[in-house]
N, C-alpha and C positions, 0 to 999 in steps of 0.2 A: 378694752375697757372703756366705758362711756364716762361722761362727765358726772360729777356728783350732783344729783338733782336737788339736794338740800343746801348746796353752797350759797345760792343767792339769799336764802332765808337766814343762814348763819351770818353772812355779811351784814344783813340788815340788823340782826341782833347785836352784832359787834358795834355797829354805828350807834344804835340806840343806847347801849350801855356805856360807850365811850363818852357820849354827850352827857348822860346822866352822872357818870363818875366825875367828870370835870365840873359840871354844875354843882354837884354836892361839895366838892373840894372848895370851889370859889365861895359858895354860900357859907361854908363853915369858917373860912378865913375872914369873911366880912363880919360874921357874928363875933369871932374872937376879937377883931379890931373894935367892934362896937362895945364889947364888954370892957376892954381897956379904956376906951373913951368914957364909958359910963362911970368908972371909978376914978379915973384921972381928972376928968373935967366935970364930974357930977352932972352928966348929961345922959339920962336913960333913954332918950328918944331912939337912938340907933338900935338898941337891943329890942325895943318894942316893935320896931319895923323889921329888923333882920331875923329875929327869933322865929316868928311864924313862917316867914319865907323859907328859912333853912329847914324848919320842921317839915314843910310840905315837900321840899326837894329831897330831903332825907327819906321820907316815906315812899316817895315815887321811886327813888333809886333802889330801895330795898325791895319794893314790889317788882320792879323791872328785873332785878337779879333773879328773883324767884320765878318770874314768867319765862325768862329767856335761858335759864340754866340747862334745860333739856336740849334746846336747840344748839347750844354751845357744847353740849356733852360734858358738862361739869359734874363731878362727883360731889358728894356731901361735904368733903373737906374743902374743896375749892369754893363751893357756895358759902360755907360758913366763914371762910377767910374773907371773901368779898363783902359779906355782911358785917363782919367784925371790923374790917378795915375802915368802914364808914364812920366809926366813932373816933378815929384818929385824925388829927390834922394831916393833910396830904395823903390820907388813906385811899381816897378815890384815885389819885395819881398812881399810887402803888399798884392798885388793881388794874388800872389801864395799862401800865407798863409791863406788868408781869403776865397778865392773861389776855389782854385785848390787842395790844400793839402787834402789828404784823400778821394778824389773822384775816 
């Protein structure tokens, strides 16, 4: 038996999605902190800055999940979980630990 020719591509897909999942998690947490500061200190500037950044990162993460799902051999349930987890705080970390770590 020879080496799996798709393995380097799968590794690249895992790397890309790991970075995207972690970036999505961090941006979500920054946005949540900004919302707390907005209401606690009446300072909306953080939300104005963090909101669009998180939105772009969220959309990039969702797009990357859809682009790389075939390479990672994810079924519809795993793909749906990865997309749904993005709306939860720490959801990106959950996806990273459950589906990407060790691959």
